C-alpha positions in Angstrom: -18.1 8.6 0.2 -19.0 5.3 1.7 -18.4 4.4 5.4 -16.1 1.5 4.6 -13.3 3.7 3.2 -10.4 4.2 5.5 -7.3 6.4 5.1 -4.1 6.4 7.1 -1.6 8.6 5.1 -1.4 10.2 1.7 0.8 12.8 0.0 -1.1 15.6 -1.6 -0.2 18.8 -3.5 -1.5 21.9 -5.1 -0.1 23.8 -8.0 0.2 27.6 -7.6 -0.2 29.8 -10.6 3.1 31.7 -10.6 6.1 32.7 -8.5 4.2 35.6 -7.0 1.4 33.3 -5.6 4.0 30.8 -4.5 6.1 33.3 -2.7 3.0 34.9 -1.0 1.8 31.5 0.3 5.2 30.6 1.6 5.7 33.9 3.4 2.1 33.9 4.8 2.7 30.4 6.3 6.1 31.2 7.6 4.9 34.4 9.4 2.1 32.4 11.0 4.5 29.7 12.2 6.9 32.2 13.6 4.1 33.6 15.7 4.0 30.5 17.9 7.2 28.5 17.2 10.2 30.1 15.5 12.1 26.8 15.7 9.6 25.2 13.4 9.6 27.8 10.7 10.1 26.9 7.1 13.7 26.1 6.4 15.7 25.0 3.3 16.8 21.4 3.4 18.5 21.3 0.0 15.7 21.1 -2.5 12.6 22.5 -0.7 11.3 24.7 2.1 9.9 22.5 4.7 8.2 22.6 8.1 7.1 20.0 10.7 5.1 22.5 12.8 1.8 20.9 12.2 2.8 17.2 12.8 0.6 16.8 15.8 -2.4 17.9 13.8 -1.8 15.3 11.1 0.3 17.3 8.7 3.5 15.5 9.2 5.4 17.5 6.6 4.4 20.6 4.7 6.8 21.9 2.0 7.2 24.2 -0.9 9.0 23.1 -4.0 9.9 25.1 -7.0 11.1 23.4 -10.2 9.3 23.8 -13.5 6.1 24.3 -11.5 5.3 26.0 -8.2 3.8 23.5 -5.7 2.9 23.1 -2.1 3.0 19.5 -0.7 1.6 17.9 2.4 2.5 14.5 3.8 -0.8 13.8 5.6 -2.2 11.7 8.4 -5.9 12.5 8.3 -7.0 10.6 11.4 -4.6 12.8 13.5 -6.3 15.9 12.2 -9.8 14.5 13.1 -8.6 13.1 16.5 -5.4 14.5 17.9 -3.2 11.9 19.4 -4.7 8.9 17.6 -1.7 7.4 15.8 -3.0 3.8 15.8 -6.3 4.1 14.1 -7.1 5.2 10.6 -9.7 7.5 9.1 -13.1 5.9 8.5 -15.8 7.1 6.2 -17.8 8.7 9.0 -14.7 10.8 9.7 -14.6 12.3 6.2 -17.0 15.2 6.9 -15.0 16.2 10.0 -11.8 15.9 8.1 -12.8 18.4 5.4 -13.9 20.8 8.2 -10.7 20.4 10.2 -8.5 20.8 7.1 -10.4 24.0 6.1 -10.0 25.3 9.6 -6.3 24.6 9.7 -5.6 26.2 6.3 -7.8 29.3 7.2 -5.9 29.6 10.5 -2.6 29.8 8.7 -3.9 32.3 6.2 -3.9 30.0 3.3 -7.6 30.3 2.7 -7.4 29.7 -1.1 -6.0 26.2 -0.4 -8.5 25.2 2.2 -10.7 22.8 0.0 -9.1 19.4 0.6 -11.2 17.7 -2.0 -9.5 19.4 -4.9 -5.9 18.8 -3.8 -4.1 16.4 -6.1 -2.6 13.1 -5.0 1.1 12.3 -5.4 1.1 9.1 -3.5 -1.5 6.8 -1.9 -1.2 3.4 -0.3 -4.2 1.2 -0.4 -4.3 -1.6 2.1 -6.4 -4.1 4.1 -5.8 -5.4 7.6 -7.0 -8.8 8.7 -6.5 -10.6 12.0 -5.1 -14.1 12.0 -3.0 -16.2 14.5 0.2 -14.2 15.1 2.3 -17.4 14.6 0.7 -18.0 11.2 1.7 -14.7 9.7 5.4 -15.8 9.3 4.2 -19.1 7.7 1.9 -17.3 5.2 4.7 -14.9 4.3 7.1 -17.7 3.4 4.3 -19.4 1.4 3.6 -16.1 -0.4 7.3 -15.9 -1.4 6.8 -19.1 -3.3 3.9 -17.6 -5.3 3.4 -16.6 -8.9 5.7 -13.5 -8.7 6.5 -11.8 -12.0 10.1 -11.7 -13.0 10.1 -7.9 -13.3 9.3 -7.7 -9.6 11.8 -10.4 -8.6 14.7 -8.6 -10.4 14.0 -5.2 -8.8 16.9 -4.2 -6.5 14.4 -3.1 -3.8 12.7 -6.5 -3.9 16.1 -8.2 -3.6 17.1 -6.0 -0.7 14.2 -7.0 1.5 13.6 -10.5 0.2 15.1 -12.3 3.2 13.0 -10.4 5.8 10.9 -13.0 7.7 8.1 -10.5 8.6 7.1 -9.2 5.1 6.9 -9.9 1.4 8.0 -6.7 -0.3 7.9 -6.4 -4.0 9.0 -3.3 -6.0 7.8 -2.2 -9.4 8.7 0.9 -11.3 6.0 3.2 -9.7 4.4 0.9 -7.2 5.2 -1.4 -4.3 3.4 -4.4 -2.9 3.9 -5.1 0.8 2.3 -7.9 2.7 3.6 -7.8 6.3 3.3 -8.4 10.0 2.1 -5.2 11.7 3.0 -6.3 15.2 6.6 -7.3 14.6 7.2 -4.4 12.3 6.2 -1.8 14.9 8.2 -3.6 17.6 11.3 -3.5 15.4 10.7 0.3 14.8 10.6 0.8 18.6 14.0 -0.8 19.0 15.5 1.0 16.0 14.2 4.4 17.0 14.6 3.8 20.8 11.0 5.0 21.2 7.9 3.6 22.8 4.8 3.4 20.7 1.3 3.3 22.3 -1.0 0.2 22.2 1.5 -1.9 20.2 -0.2 -5.1 21.7 -3.3 -4.1 19.8 -1.5 -5.0 16.6 -0.9 -8.6 17.7 -2.1 -10.9 14.9 -2.7 -8.1 12.4 -1.6 -9.0 8.8 -1.5 -6.1 6.4 -2.0 -6.3 2.6 -0.8 -3.1 1.0 -0.4 -1.7 -2.5 1.5 1.6 -2.7 1.0 3.8 -5.7 4.2 5.8 -5.5 3.8 8.4 -8.3 0.3 8.7 -9.5 0.0 8.0 -13.2 -3.3 9.8 -13.9 -3.1 9.1 -17.6 -2.8 5.4 -17.1 -5.6 5.4 -14.6 -7.9 7.4 -16.9 -7.2 5.0 -19.8 -8.2 2.1 -17.5 -11.4 3.9 -16.5 -10.4 3.9 -12.8 -10.5 7.7 -12.3 -11.3 10.6 -14.5 -9.4 13.3 -12.6 -6.6 13.6 -10.1 -8.1 14.9 -6.9 -8.3 13.7 -3.3 -12.1 13.1 -3.6 -11.6 10.6 -6.4 -8.8 8.6 -4.7 -10.6 8.0 -1.4 -12.4 5.3 -3.2 -13.8 1.9 -2.2 -13.5 0.6 -5.8 -9.9 1.7 -6.2 -8.8 0.0 -3.0 -10.6 -3.2 -4.0 -9.1 -3.1 -7.4 -5.5 -2.7 -6.4 -5.5 -5.0 -3.4 -7.5 -7.8 -4.8 -5.9 -7.6 -8.2 -2.4 -8.0 -6.8 -3.3 -10.6 -4.3 -4.9 -12.8 -7.0 -1.9 -12.3 -9.3 0.6 -13.3 -6.7 -1.3 -15.7 -4.4 -4.6 -16.8 -6.0 -7.5 -18.3 -4.2 -6.4 -21.9 -3.5 -5.7 -23.4 -0.1 -2.4 -24.9 0.8 -2.3 -28.7 1.4 0.4 -31.3 1.8 2.1 -32.5 -1.3 0.4 -35.9 -1.1 -3.0 -34.4 -0.5 -2.7 -32.0 -3.4 -1.7 -34.7 -5.8 -4.8 -36.7 -4.7 -7.0 -33.7 -5.4 -5.8 -33.2 -9.0 -8.4 -33.6 -11.8 -6.0 -34.0 -14.7 -2.5 -35.1 -15.5 -1.5 -31.5 -16.3 -2.6 -30.4 -12.8 -0.6 -33.4 -11.3 2.5 -32.4 -13.3 2.1 -28.7 -12.2 2.0 -29.6 -8.5 5.0 -31.9 -8.9 7.0 -29.3 -10.9 6.2 -26.6 -8.3 7.1 -28.9 -5.4 10.4 -30.0 -7.1 11.4 -26.4 -8.1 10.3 -24.9 -4.8 8.0 -22.1 -6.0 5.5 -21.2 -8.7 7.8 -18.7 -10.3 10.7 -21.2 -10.4 8.4 -23.8 -11.9 7.4 -21.2 -14.5 11.0 -20.6 -15.5 11.5 -24.3 -16.1 8.2 -24.7 -17.9 9.0 -21.8 -20.3 12.6 -23.0 -20.8 11.3 -26.3 -22.2 9.3 -24.5 -24.9 10.2 -22.9 -28.2 7.1 -20.7 -28.0 7.5 -18.7 -24.8 4.2 -16.7 -25.3 2.2 -19.8 -25.8 3.9 -21.6 -23.0 3.3 -18.7 -20.6 -0.4 -18.7 -21.5 -0.6 -22.5 -20.9 1.2 -22.2 -17.6 -1.2 -19.6 -16.4 -4.2 -21.7 -17.5 -3.1 -24.7 -15.5 -2.3 -22.6 -12.3 -5.6 -20.7 -12.6 -7.5 -24.0 -13.0 -5.9 -25.4 -9.8 -6.7 -22.2 -7.9 -10.3 -22.3 -9.1 -10.5 -25.8 -7.8 -9.3 -24.6 -4.4 -5.7 -25.8 -4.6 -2.6 -23.6 -4.4 0.3 -25.3 -6.3 2.5 -24.4 -3.3 2.5 -27.2 -0.8 3.0 -27.5 3.0 4.3 -30.3 5.2 0.9 -31.4 6.5 -2.7 -30.3 7.2 -4.1 -27.2 5.6 -3.4 -23.5 5.5 -6.5 -21.7 4.4 -6.2 -19.1 1.7 -6.8 -15.6 3.0 -8.7 -14.3 0.0 -12.1 -14.5 1.6 -10.9 -12.7 4.8 -9.4 -9.9 2.7 -12.5 -9.6 0.6 -14.8 -9.6 3.7 -12.8 -6.8 5.2 -13.0 -4.8 2.0 -16.7 -5.3 1.5 -18.1 -5.5 5.0 -15.7 -4.5 7.8 -14.6 -0.9 7.0 -11.0 -1.9 6.3 -10.0 0.3 3.4 -7.0 2.3 4.3 -4.1 4.2 2.9 -0.9 3.3 4.6 1.5 5.7 6.0 4.8 5.2 4.2 8.0 7.2 3.5 7.4 9.8 0.9 9.5 9.9 -2.3 9.9 13.5 -3.4 10.0 14.9 -6.9 13.4 15.7 -8.2 
């Protein structure tokens, strides 16, 4: 594993062979917990046996679930396991060796020795993301510009996208089994403080931090195998520099591209063809790239051909350093190079802590 990989939270699981092994593991763990905190013992919450007894050690939730298969799940914050009390930082590559040791020690301590090898646990959910630092006041501006980007209709029509669309501190796009979330870390944590009436440590350290996050909600290992991204579902494979880069950069390029933002007049003056000129004018008139695309396709009898043509024009503009979305004046530089730099050079891979979605 490379040093530039960083992990915040992931959800992992192990399948147990049969009911006997499932029951034995559950009882072993419960007896261990009752030895130091009966109030935190495994309890039934409607669809699983769950405990929060190890939250301070990075295992926020540990639960047993029996459906067709017998499984044990862990909602996991690795940095907390390596460094107790560190909620703000994320796990870096040089922490990985210690993480495996700490995890093994924790499982052995509970009596679950057969489950102590973290590397072979499977991944249910993982959130790849990159943090960059910009001017705090610029984050809200970028978010509004991003909302005018080349957003696919399937994401725009999702009810989760619609629900959070008007938030001024994030761009949240929901797909079937993934989410894209570009958001202001500082304002998000401050809002959580107010909502939960709880003080978080070192919130000011998040001032100016802009997070770019792609959440893989339910790992589709078959699809990932076909694409050649992974060959097997295990923790070791998903703590990957290449996977983080693939998902973050791919989605950023799809939605935002690489072009800078200029005034309408400046963009028109930079055009190298009449088609580029027309695209900038159409985007300006319609208010966004996705709205411009709707109008562009509506004027054609061959939607597939028109969609290809539209993408070619937008991509050509982006490759010339121009984003079709315009601003009032001046320039807003594209953040692509900053994101890529963080991925390649600044140890900023991470897997973001998010709310878990359980199996039914």
